[in-house]
SEDOLUM-999955 format. One line per field, with one value per residue: residue in three letters; residue number from 0; y, x, z of N, C-alpha, C in turn. Coordinates in nm, 3 decimals. Atoms other than C-alpha are relative to their C-alpha. Layout:
<nodes>
type <- ALA/...;
seq <- NUM/...;
n.north <- Y/...;
n.east <- X/...;
n.up <- Z/...;
ca.north <- Y/...;
ca.east <- X/...;
ca.up <- Z/...;
c.north <- Y/...;
c.east <- X/...;
c.up <- Z/...;
</nodes>
This chain:
<nodes>
type <- MET/SER/GLY/PRO/ARG/TYR/ALA/ILE/TYR/PHE/ALA/PRO/SER/PRO/GLU/SER/PRO/LEU/TRP/THR/PHE/GLY/SER/ALA/VAL/LEU/GLY/TYR/ASP/ALA/ALA/THR/GLY/GLU/ARG/ARG/PRO/PRO/LEU/ALA/PRO/ALA/GLY/VAL/ALA/VAL/ALA/ASP/TRP/GLU/ALA/MET/THR/ALA/ALA/PRO/ARG/ARG/TYR/GLY/PHE/HIS/ALA/THR/LEU/LYS/ALA/PRO/PHE/ARG/LEU/ALA/GLU/GLY/ALA/SER/GLU/ASN/ASP/LEU/ILE/ALA/ALA/GLY/HIS/ALA/PHE/ALA/ARG/ARG/ARG/ARG/GLY/PHE/GLU/LEU/PRO/GLU/LEU/GLU/VAL/SER/ASN/LEU/ASP/GLY/PHE/VAL/ALA/LEU/SER/PRO/VAL/GLU/PRO/SER/ASP/PRO/LEU/ASP/ALA/LEU/ALA/ALA/GLY/CYS/VAL/GLU/ALA/PHE/GLU/PRO/LEU/ARG/ALA/PRO/LEU/SER/GLU/THR/GLU/LEU/ALA/ALA/ARG/LEU/LYS/ALA/PRO/LEU/THR/GLU/ARG/GLN/ARG/ALA/ALA/LEU/SER/THR/TRP/GLY/TYR/PRO/TYR/VAL/PHE/GLU/ASP/PHE/HIS/PHE/HIS/MET/THR/LEU/THR/GLY/GLN/LEU/PRO/PRO/ALA/VAL/ALA/PRO/GLY/VAL/VAL/GLU/GLY/LEU/SER/ASP/LEU/TYR/ALA/GLU/HIS/VAL/GLY/GLU/ALA/ALA/MET/SER/VAL/ASP/ALA/LEU/THR/LEU/TYR/VAL/GLU/GLU/ASP/PRO/ALA/LEU/GLY/PHE/HIS/ILE/VAL/GLU/ARG/PHE/VAL/PHE/PRO/ASN;
seq <- 0/1/2/3/4/5/6/7/8/9/10/11/12/13/14/15/16/17/18/19/20/21/22/23/24/25/26/27/28/29/30/31/32/33/34/35/36/37/38/39/40/41/42/43/44/45/46/47/48/49/50/51/52/53/54/55/56/57/58/59/60/61/62/63/64/65/66/67/68/69/70/71/72/73/74/75/76/77/78/79/80/81/82/83/84/85/86/87/88/89/90/91/92/93/94/95/96/97/98/99/100/101/102/103/104/105/106/107/108/109/110/111/112/113/114/115/116/117/118/119/120/121/122/123/124/125/126/127/128/129/130/131/132/133/134/135/136/137/138/139/140/141/142/143/144/145/146/147/148/149/150/151/152/153/154/155/156/157/158/159/160/161/162/163/164/165/166/167/168/169/170/171/172/173/174/175/176/177/178/179/180/181/182/183/184/185/186/187/188/189/190/191/192/193/194/195/196/197/198/199/200/201/202/203/204/205/206/207/208/209/210/211/212/213/214/215/216/217/218/219/220/221/222/223/224/225/226/227/228/229/230/231;
n.north <- -0.144/0.023/-0.117/0.032/0.018/-0.067/0.029/-0.090/0.087/-0.055/0.047/-0.096/-0.053/0.120/0.002/0.044/0.134/0.044/0.031/0.060/0.126/0.078/0.017/0.142/0.078/0.033/0.052/-0.089/-0.150/-0.092/-0.159/0.048/0.083/0.114/0.145/0.026/0.110/-0.010/0.072/0.154/0.066/0.117/0.099/0.005/0.015/-0.142/0.075/0.000/-0.118/-0.070/0.047/-0.078/-0.165/-0.049/-0.087/-0.195/-0.077/-0.117/-0.085/-0.092/-0.005/-0.093/-0.031/-0.053/-0.109/-0.009/0.102/-0.043/-0.032/-0.056/-0.180/-0.047/-0.100/-0.119/-0.021/0.022/0.019/-0.141/-0.009/0.062/-0.054/-0.102/0.006/0.036/-0.096/-0.062/0.084/-0.017/-0.111/-0.028/0.128/-0.003/0.110/0.039/0.110/0.115/0.113/0.094/0.070/0.126/0.083/0.075/0.088/-0.031/0.122/0.011/-0.068/-0.043/-0.145/-0.032/-0.088/-0.067/0.040/-0.050/-0.084/-0.173/-0.103/-0.086/0.094/0.017/-0.088/-0.047/0.086/-0.025/-0.089/0.026/0.107/-0.079/-0.129/0.060/0.074/-0.094/0.004/0.162/0.063/0.131/0.138/0.069/0.123/0.099/-0.034/0.074/0.109/0.019/-0.019/0.055/0.108/-0.003/0.029/-0.121/-0.032/-0.074/-0.114/-0.020/0.040/-0.159/-0.057/0.017/-0.089/-0.100/-0.052/0.083/0.107/0.041/-0.008/-0.154/-0.035/0.116/0.109/-0.030/0.051/-0.061/0.114/-0.034/0.121/0.012/0.135/0.032/0.081/0.097/0.144/-0.002/0.057/-0.098/-0.155/-0.010/-0.035/-0.153/-0.075/-0.013/-0.071/-0.142/-0.076/-0.028/-0.087/-0.160/-0.028/0.009/-0.081/-0.120/0.004/-0.117/-0.119/-0.100/0.001/-0.095/0.012/-0.093/-0.043/0.125/0.012/0.088/0.117/0.017/0.147/-0.025/0.135/0.082/0.091/-0.078/-0.026/-0.118/-0.092/-0.118/-0.095/-0.132/0.002/-0.100/0.018/-0.060/-0.058/0.032;
n.east <- -0.015/0.067/-0.072/-0.115/-0.169/-0.053/-0.162/-0.057/-0.123/-0.007/0.083/-0.037/0.117/0.154/-0.004/-0.165/-0.021/0.004/0.133/0.071/-0.056/0.033/0.119/0.059/-0.033/0.055/0.142/0.067/-0.039/0.018/0.067/0.154/0.081/0.098/-0.095/-0.014/-0.060/-0.163/-0.123/-0.117/-0.071/0.031/-0.008/0.078/0.131/0.030/0.036/-0.075/-0.037/0.056/-0.078/-0.157/0.005/0.135/-0.056/-0.028/0.097/0.090/-0.046/-0.036/-0.130/-0.059/-0.072/0.028/-0.088/0.047/0.129/0.143/0.027/0.142/-0.060/0.018/0.155/0.040/-0.077/0.100/-0.002/0.003/-0.143/-0.070/-0.037/-0.095/-0.101/-0.071/-0.045/-0.058/-0.131/-0.060/-0.041/-0.175/-0.051/-0.034/0.022/-0.098/0.010/-0.005/-0.108/0.073/0.031/-0.016/0.123/-0.072/0.058/-0.026/0.051/0.189/0.059/-0.080/0.063/-0.095/-0.089/-0.126/-0.108/-0.063/0.037/0.031/0.000/0.152/0.106/0.004/0.043/0.143/0.073/0.028/0.108/0.111/0.013/0.012/0.048/0.096/0.017/0.100/0.179/0.032/0.001/-0.062/0.039/0.065/-0.099/-0.011/-0.083/-0.155/-0.004/-0.034/-0.123/-0.111/-0.004/-0.119/-0.088/-0.047/-0.138/0.031/0.027/0.112/0.107/0.011/0.084/0.146/0.096/-0.020/0.061/0.091/-0.054/-0.146/-0.110/0.005/-0.169/-0.063/0.076/0.080/-0.052/0.077/0.040/0.090/0.051/0.107/0.090/-0.004/-0.076/0.054/-0.118/-0.143/-0.037/0.090/-0.056/-0.125/0.070/0.102/-0.107/-0.039/0.092/-0.013/-0.122/0.054/0.096/-0.040/-0.121/0.109/0.074/-0.038/-0.146/-0.089/0.100/-0.051/0.102/-0.048/0.079/0.051/0.115/0.067/0.121/0.052/0.101/0.075/0.120/0.122/0.020/-0.118/0.055/0.003/-0.147/-0.068/0.036/-0.042/0.043/-0.071/-0.164/-0.062/-0.112/-0.110/-0.030/-0.066;
n.up <- 0.050/0.125/0.079/0.123/0.012/0.111/-0.029/0.108/0.046/0.113/0.114/0.104/0.079/0.083/0.154/0.023/0.038/-0.123/-0.065/0.072/-0.022/-0.123/-0.035/0.155/-0.061/-0.110/0.029/-0.063/0.000/-0.075/0.046/0.047/-0.065/0.076/0.027/0.164/0.041/-0.060/0.128/-0.075/0.090/0.085/-0.050/-0.100/0.054/-0.069/-0.107/-0.039/0.016/-0.156/-0.154/-0.001/-0.040/-0.095/-0.086/0.007/0.057/-0.110/-0.029/0.080/0.016/-0.051/-0.118/-0.115/-0.068/-0.191/0.022/-0.045/-0.147/0.011/-0.016/-0.138/-0.078/0.030/0.115/0.090/0.071/0.006/-0.061/0.085/0.138/-0.026/0.008/0.146/0.080/-0.059/-0.009/0.161/0.061/-0.072/0.035/0.153/0.113/0.025/0.111/-0.072/0.051/0.037/-0.085/0.053/-0.036/-0.066/-0.068/-0.182/-0.085/0.024/0.024/0.144/0.002/0.093/-0.153/0.055/0.054/-0.098/-0.074/0.021/-0.135/-0.018/-0.045/-0.114/-0.064/0.003/-0.086/-0.122/-0.039/-0.029/-0.134/-0.091/0.035/-0.019/-0.138/-0.121/0.010/-0.027/-0.115/-0.049/0.062/-0.104/-0.017/0.073/0.134/-0.048/0.026/0.097/0.022/-0.059/0.022/0.128/-0.075/0.002/-0.056/-0.087/0.030/0.052/-0.102/-0.045/0.099/0.001/-0.102/0.011/0.113/0.057/0.093/-0.034/0.081/0.039/-0.007/0.044/0.071/0.120/0.137/0.020/0.111/0.027/-0.051/0.110/-0.058/-0.140/0.001/0.098/-0.011/0.070/0.160/0.091/-0.034/0.089/0.137/0.037/-0.022/0.162/0.070/-0.013/0.047/0.162/0.006/-0.017/0.114/0.098/-0.048/-0.047/0.085/-0.055/0.003/-0.077/-0.113/-0.072/-0.131/0.016/-0.117/-0.129/0.048/-0.112/-0.036/-0.106/-0.028/-0.073/-0.036/0.027/0.114/0.161/0.043/0.000/0.103/0.013/-0.042/0.046/0.009/-0.048/0.107/-0.065/0.082/0.144;
ca.north <- -0.045/0.034/0.326/0.358/0.291/0.539/0.461/0.691/0.504/0.561/0.513/0.603/0.819/0.650/0.753/0.591/0.270/0.144/0.180/0.029/-0.275/-0.321/-0.244/-0.535/-0.780/-0.734/-0.737/-0.391/0.009/0.173/0.504/0.366/0.154/-0.097/-0.472/-0.546/-0.847/-0.971/-0.996/-1.367/-1.485/-1.711/-2.045/-1.962/-2.018/-1.668/-1.854/-1.925/-1.623/-1.438/-1.652/-1.571/-1.206/-1.212/-1.030/-0.707/-0.667/-0.524/-0.307/-0.152/-0.127/0.092/0.115/0.135/0.459/0.522/0.178/0.152/0.311/0.450/0.841/0.960/1.107/1.396/1.405/1.399/1.301/1.686/1.681/1.419/1.560/1.905/1.760/1.568/1.883/2.049/1.742/1.766/2.110/2.085/1.773/1.767/1.505/1.265/0.972/0.640/0.367/0.075/-0.153/-0.570/-0.835/-1.021/-1.301/-1.151/-1.450/-1.571/-1.277/-1.147/-0.793/-0.523/-0.352/-0.143/-0.275/-0.074/0.091/0.475/0.700/0.940/0.666/0.587/0.932/1.025/0.693/0.806/1.130/1.027/0.750/1.051/1.362/1.169/1.006/1.307/1.206/0.791/0.629/0.363/-0.005/-0.192/-0.504/-0.696/-0.515/-0.573/-0.912/-0.921/-0.803/-0.966/-1.280/-1.214/-1.285/-0.962/-0.850/-0.673/-0.349/-0.386/-0.506/-0.124/0.001/-0.135/0.002/0.307/0.383/0.126/-0.100/-0.274/-0.220/0.152/0.329/0.061/-0.187/-0.021/-0.188/-0.013/-0.279/-0.294/-0.619/-0.801/-1.171/-1.330/-1.563/-1.844/-2.200/-2.233/-2.446/-2.190/-1.814/-1.897/-1.906/-1.626/-1.437/-1.528/-1.463/-1.146/-1.009/-1.065/-0.905/-0.574/-0.592/-0.593/-0.338/-0.102/-0.180/0.151/0.413/0.691/0.666/0.954/0.970/1.280/1.292/1.063/0.942/0.871/0.529/0.482/0.134/0.227/-0.147/-0.433/-0.609/-0.364/-0.292/0.010/0.309/0.629/0.958/1.215/1.238/1.501/1.610/1.747/2.075/2.097;
ca.east <- -1.353/-1.593/-1.548/-1.346/-0.983/-0.775/-0.442/-0.200/-0.019/0.154/-0.054/0.054/-0.203/-0.555/-0.456/-0.072/0.023/0.118/-0.214/-0.388/-0.157/-0.204/-0.540/-0.636/-0.417/-0.603/-0.939/-1.029/-1.015/-0.970/-1.030/-1.377/-1.429/-1.556/-1.445/-1.314/-1.221/-0.874/-0.539/-0.417/-0.090/-0.048/-0.167/-0.388/-0.746/-0.927/-1.120/-0.791/-0.651/-0.905/-0.824/-0.461/-0.557/-0.852/-0.631/-0.470/-0.746/-0.953/-0.683/-0.649/-0.339/-0.085/0.230/0.173/0.361/0.131/-0.082/-0.434/-0.536/-0.877/-0.862/-0.818/-1.111/-1.231/-0.999/-1.234/-1.215/-1.184/-0.860/-0.716/-0.744/-0.595/-0.333/-0.261/-0.269/-0.051/0.217/0.243/0.298/0.661/0.713/0.878/0.825/1.086/1.130/1.016/1.296/1.274/1.073/1.051/0.798/0.947/0.875/0.842/0.823/0.533/0.389/0.445/0.484/0.632/0.963/1.250/1.541/1.758/1.717/1.557/1.669/1.358/1.139/1.228/1.226/0.890/0.752/0.890/0.784/0.469/0.489/0.540/0.359/0.002/0.080/-0.132/-0.467/-0.441/-0.606/-0.439/-0.453/-0.722/-0.630/-0.763/-0.575/-0.275/-0.339/-0.346/-0.028/0.158/0.079/0.375/0.712/0.848/1.200/1.217/1.260/0.943/0.752/0.839/0.744/0.412/0.341/0.487/0.334/0.094/0.271/0.602/0.772/0.857/1.194/1.448/1.214/1.008/1.055/0.868/0.646/0.341/0.152/0.007/-0.106/-0.161/0.060/0.109/0.296/0.636/0.612/0.317/0.520/0.809/0.554/0.316/0.666/0.736/0.404/0.361/0.704/0.564/0.248/0.438/0.714/0.391/0.144/0.383/0.736/0.973/0.725/0.835/0.696/0.709/0.608/0.411/0.125/0.031/-0.292/-0.563/-0.762/-1.073/-1.231/-1.584/-1.687/-1.444/-1.668/-1.631/-1.256/-1.057/-1.137/-0.983/-1.040/-0.816/-0.477/-0.250/-0.048/0.329/0.394/0.538;
ca.up <- 1.261/0.979/0.708/0.391/0.332/0.159/0.025/-0.172/-0.444/-0.775/-1.090/-1.431/-1.633/-1.748/-2.095/-2.079/-2.227/-1.873/-1.736/-1.993/-1.992/-1.598/-1.578/-1.876/-1.674/-1.384/-1.561/-1.381/-1.430/-1.126/-1.330/-1.403/-1.156/-1.434/-1.464/-1.838/-2.023/-1.845/-2.070/-1.990/-2.088/-2.392/-2.246/-1.957/-1.972/-1.875/-1.600/-1.467/-1.498/-1.283/-0.999/-1.014/-1.041/-0.778/-0.507/-0.681/-0.868/-0.540/-0.500/-0.844/-1.064/-0.915/-0.666/-0.291/-0.158/0.214/0.234/0.277/0.609/0.745/0.830/1.172/1.428/1.320/0.973/0.618/0.295/0.198/0.425/0.258/-0.091/0.037/0.166/-0.164/-0.347/-0.086/-0.100/-0.474/-0.540/-0.308/-0.562/-0.948/-1.198/-1.284/-1.543/-1.429/-1.447/-1.653/-1.530/-1.595/-1.526/-1.245/-0.973/-0.566/-0.371/-0.586/-0.646/-1.038/-1.061/-1.247/-1.060/-1.142/-1.338/-1.109/-0.795/-0.796/-0.512/-0.633/-0.609/-0.270/-0.169/-0.301/-0.101/0.206/0.212/0.132/0.471/0.644/0.501/0.523/0.873/1.076/0.885/0.961/1.203/1.422/1.292/1.510/1.663/1.382/1.119/1.330/1.378/1.021/0.979/1.201/1.064/0.771/0.877/1.001/1.091/1.409/1.220/1.000/1.320/1.449/1.153/1.148/1.511/1.407/1.032/1.016/0.758/0.781/0.465/0.454/0.406/0.399/0.333/0.076/-0.280/-0.543/-0.753/-0.936/-0.844/-1.131/-0.962/-0.619/-0.522/-0.781/-0.730/-0.796/-1.103/-1.225/-1.153/-1.428/-1.732/-1.614/-1.543/-1.965/-2.068/-1.905/-2.014/-2.393/-2.351/-2.177/-2.459/-2.693/-2.490/-2.357/-2.502/-2.445/-2.425/-2.221/-1.861/-1.602/-1.221/-1.245/-0.965/-0.679/-0.709/-0.425/-0.391/-0.211/-0.056/0.010/0.045/0.036/-0.212/-0.484/-0.410/-0.449/-0.703/-0.805/-0.633/-0.739/-0.898/-0.727/-1.016/-0.984/-1.113/-1.482;
c.north <- -0.021/0.149/-0.042/0.008/0.073/-0.049/0.115/-0.078/0.072/-0.052/0.079/0.044/-0.068/-0.021/-0.097/-0.133/-0.116/-0.052/-0.066/-0.133/-0.047/0.016/-0.099/-0.107/-0.064/0.014/0.112/0.109/0.015/0.140/-0.013/-0.044/-0.146/-0.115/0.014/-0.130/0.010/-0.005/-0.091/0.000/-0.093/-0.150/-0.040/0.029/0.133/-0.042/-0.001/0.124/0.113/-0.071/0.014/0.150/0.060/0.087/0.118/0.071/0.055/0.086/0.126/-0.005/0.107/-0.077/0.028/0.106/0.053/-0.162/0.022/0.050/0.086/0.141/0.019/0.060/0.131/0.043/-0.042/-0.012/0.134/0.027/-0.062/0.082/0.157/-0.038/-0.078/0.124/0.069/-0.103/0.049/0.079/0.021/-0.112/0.058/-0.149/-0.070/-0.117/-0.121/-0.098/-0.103/-0.121/-0.135/-0.069/-0.101/-0.103/0.049/-0.072/-0.046/0.044/0.017/0.129/0.111/0.116/0.042/-0.083/0.010/0.091/0.167/0.054/0.096/-0.080/-0.026/0.157/0.051/-0.100/0.034/0.101/0.015/-0.076/0.150/0.141/-0.036/-0.050/0.084/-0.042/-0.148/-0.044/-0.152/-0.157/-0.046/-0.120/-0.090/0.002/-0.026/-0.126/-0.050/-0.024/-0.034/-0.145/-0.027/0.003/0.109/0.028/0.117/0.191/0.020/-0.052/0.142/0.065/0.024/0.033/0.156/0.079/-0.099/-0.109/-0.024/0.041/0.165/0.032/-0.093/-0.096/-0.013/-0.059/0.026/-0.104/0.016/-0.124/-0.044/-0.133/0.002/-0.085/-0.138/-0.144/0.015/-0.034/0.088/0.136/-0.026/0.057/0.089/0.068/0.020/0.059/0.141/0.090/0.027/0.043/0.145/0.020/0.042/0.126/0.118/0.047/0.138/0.090/0.031/-0.003/0.134/-0.007/0.167/0.029/-0.131/0.001/-0.072/-0.117/-0.017/-0.173/0.047/-0.153/-0.096/-0.089/0.042/0.057/0.132/0.086/0.145/0.136/0.129/-0.054/0.180/0.016/0.118/0.143/-0.014/0.070;
c.east <- -0.086/0.066/0.092/0.118/0.055/0.148/0.063/0.129/0.064/-0.081/0.002/-0.141/-0.093/0.021/0.163/-0.003/0.008/-0.113/-0.079/0.033/-0.073/-0.133/-0.100/0.063/-0.075/-0.132/-0.098/0.058/-0.008/-0.057/-0.145/-0.068/-0.065/0.120/0.022/0.046/0.165/0.084/0.072/0.100/-0.028/-0.005/-0.078/-0.148/-0.049/-0.086/0.127/0.109/-0.072/-0.001/0.132/-0.002/-0.083/0.087/0.059/-0.089/-0.101/0.081/0.027/0.160/0.064/0.159/-0.011/0.137/-0.032/-0.124/-0.125/0.002/-0.171/0.016/-0.029/-0.157/0.044/0.074/-0.131/0.090/0.091/0.121/0.098/0.043/0.084/0.136/0.084/0.064/0.129/0.164/0.064/0.076/0.130/0.068/0.051/-0.048/0.128/-0.010/0.004/0.075/-0.071/-0.072/-0.008/-0.097/0.114/-0.081/0.039/-0.045/-0.133/-0.077/0.068/-0.001/0.094/0.107/0.096/0.136/0.113/-0.017/0.001/-0.010/-0.113/-0.105/-0.011/-0.022/-0.124/-0.069/0.070/-0.048/-0.142/-0.076/-0.030/-0.091/-0.191/-0.033/-0.123/-0.162/-0.017/-0.045/0.068/-0.038/-0.083/0.049/-0.021/0.034/0.131/0.027/-0.014/0.161/0.110/-0.001/0.159/0.115/0.057/0.158/-0.072/-0.015/-0.174/-0.094/-0.007/-0.059/-0.141/-0.033/0.027/-0.093/-0.117/0.011/0.155/0.115/-0.004/0.162/0.112/-0.011/-0.094/0.093/-0.091/-0.043/-0.150/-0.074/-0.091/-0.057/0.012/0.074/-0.023/0.119/0.107/0.028/-0.106/0.101/0.089/-0.104/-0.088/0.109/-0.006/-0.103/-0.023/0.017/-0.035/-0.123/0.046/0.048/-0.110/-0.133/0.055/0.147/0.119/-0.039/0.045/-0.102/0.053/-0.077/0.010/-0.109/0.011/-0.172/-0.095/-0.125/-0.082/-0.059/-0.108/-0.062/0.098/-0.040/0.023/0.145/0.048/-0.015/0.104/-0.063/0.032/0.137/0.039/0.129/0.084/0.002/0.124/0.176;
c.up <- -0.121/-0.049/-0.080/0.040/-0.067/0.003/-0.166/-0.088/-0.135/-0.126/-0.124/-0.053/-0.050/-0.121/-0.049/-0.051/0.130/0.072/-0.039/-0.002/0.136/0.023/-0.109/0.066/0.084/-0.035/0.089/0.002/0.107/-0.027/-0.012/0.079/-0.077/-0.026/-0.175/-0.033/0.028/-0.121/0.067/-0.095/-0.075/0.106/0.111/-0.038/0.111/0.180/0.122/0.038/0.084/0.112/0.030/0.019/0.089/0.078/-0.017/-0.070/0.112/0.015/-0.140/-0.028/0.056/0.122/0.134/0.075/0.170/-0.052/0.033/0.156/-0.019/0.097/0.162/0.052/-0.041/-0.194/-0.132/-0.109/-0.103/0.057/-0.052/-0.138/0.029/0.013/-0.109/-0.072/0.089/-0.010/-0.173/-0.058/0.033/-0.113/-0.161/-0.040/-0.027/-0.058/0.079/-0.050/-0.062/0.066/-0.087/0.082/0.092/0.142/0.122/0.034/-0.046/-0.072/-0.166/-0.012/-0.078/0.105/-0.073/-0.023/0.103/0.118/-0.045/0.114/-0.004/0.020/0.184/0.089/-0.009/0.089/0.135/0.055/-0.010/0.123/0.093/0.002/0.048/0.144/0.102/-0.018/-0.021/0.082/0.057/-0.060/0.132/-0.041/-0.091/-0.139/0.038/0.002/-0.121/-0.076/0.035/-0.037/-0.145/0.084/-0.003/0.087/0.107/-0.056/-0.060/0.121/0.075/-0.054/-0.010/0.114/-0.011/-0.139/-0.029/-0.114/0.029/-0.091/-0.055/0.018/-0.019/-0.067/-0.101/-0.124/-0.037/-0.108/-0.006/-0.030/-0.131/0.038/0.141/0.009/-0.048/0.078/-0.068/-0.113/-0.061/-0.056/-0.119/-0.115/0.023/-0.025/-0.191/-0.041/-0.047/-0.056/-0.153/-0.008/0.012/-0.079/-0.129/0.040/0.055/-0.074/0.035/0.002/0.142/0.121/0.112/0.122/0.010/0.106/0.083/-0.056/0.151/-0.037/0.099/0.002/0.049/0.077/-0.062/-0.127/-0.124/-0.003/-0.006/-0.144/-0.002/0.044/-0.064/-0.008/0.047/-0.122/0.001/-0.107/-0.131/0.069;
</nodes>
């Protein structure tokens, strides 16, 4: 199956400290589509850090709300943009919960210190609202997803929604590395925690928009198309 892939993500404003931090860590700014010098933890060589962040760099700094998908037959990017603005008009912003750098099964990511009902509700709403515009997974895409160890509920979600980690299995996170060896991950968590405290600290952050990303060419990765800002 060919054609671009789209995704509905949470991404902080490109002017925010959180965006600057996340993009610097990945060495890629999805708002401009440009590479940038990576922000590596202390003690990690730049070349090694570029390898550690290669997988998430392709997707840009984000938290997944509606996982990457191709457009349904007859649907266009303009349809998706219109749907995004219509969805945003029905939402209201809320405070982003406190985040911490954590080890998620070998992947280092920013995740909430405590569960957030508003984040869970936003993600569930996105899964449902944009589903009519999603093309079914190809056999190749489905096979790739099924390589992961999934529960029966996750397999059912994959069949229905094209992604296994939705609703009860959704966990908000903003990935900062690919999978790391067990001996390496703790040091990276510590180093990124220090950088997060330095560059972001306790700056107030809010969830006030959705962001539409597109991948037109897998070699180039995802970049931002438009932000759907919630009413004040």
